[in-house]
N, C-alpha and C positions, 0 to 999 in steps of 0.2 A: 552428433551432440547437438540440442535443443539449445533454444534462447528464450531466456524469459524477458518481458518487457513490463516496465512499469513506469509509474509518473513518480518523479519523486517528492516526498511529502515536504522537502523544506524547500525547494525552488518552482515544482510544477514541470518542469523538464523530462524528457522521457530519459527512462534507463534501459538498456539494453545487454545483458550479460547472461554468458553461458550458465545453463542449468544443470546443478543445481547450483542455487547463490553462494558464492564461497562468502564466508565471514569477512572478508578481505576488502569485498568491493565497494566501491563507493561512485556517487553521482560525479558523472565527468562532467557537470556542469558546475556545481557547488562544494563538491568534495565530502557531502554528508553520506554516512552509513548508509548502505542499502539495505542491508539484513537488519533493519531495526523493525522495531513493533509498529512503529507511525507508516512502515511502508507494508505491513502485513497486512493481507485480507481479513485476517481476525482480528485487527485491531478494534476495538471496542471502547471508549473511552467511557467511564461509571460502570464497566460490567465487574465482577469477578477478575481481578489482575488487570483488568481493563483489556481483557481479551475474549473474545466470542466462542474460544476452544475450552473445554477444561484442563488448566497444565497447573501442573504441582508447586512449578516456583515462581514465583513473579520476578520479573526482570524489572531492577532499580531504576535504570534509565532507559527511557523508552526510545529515545531518538541515537543511541548508541547500538552498534554491532553487538550480538547476541550469539546464543547457541542452540536457541530454543528450536525443539524437533518439530515443531505445530507451524513454523515458519512458508509461508506460500505470499510472494508477493501479488499484491494487490492490482486487481485487472487496469491496464495503461486507461481502457476507454470503455464507455457505457456500450450499449447496444444501440444507440443511434449517434455514436462515434465522435460524441464529443466526448472533450476530456472529462475527467471526474472531477475535477474543481471548476468547470464550469457551470452556470446556472444557467437553465433554461430561460428562453422567453417567457414574458405574461401569458400569451395564448397558450404555448407549451405547457407552462406548467397549469395552466386550468385544464387542457384537454387532457392531460395527464391522470388527472381527478378521476376522470370518466374510465380509462383504460384499465 
């Protein structure tokens, strides 16, 4: 059995749950639903149904658990091992423009 690791959309703490992510999974720190649109790697505000995947049915509450078949945890860390919510330093942001 594998584990999925993500960063909670609400509090920013790490979430580690058995894969596949159960609908009843919650963040151990704040209690937010783990299997929600805002924790999904396809979350795309402003996109069709706020999703990068082509889904047939819109999920009305993006912060609550749902039964979406496309759900995948958003990766917990970027390739530079900084938390997803962290903003790079000014120099790092400048250097990233040219990479």
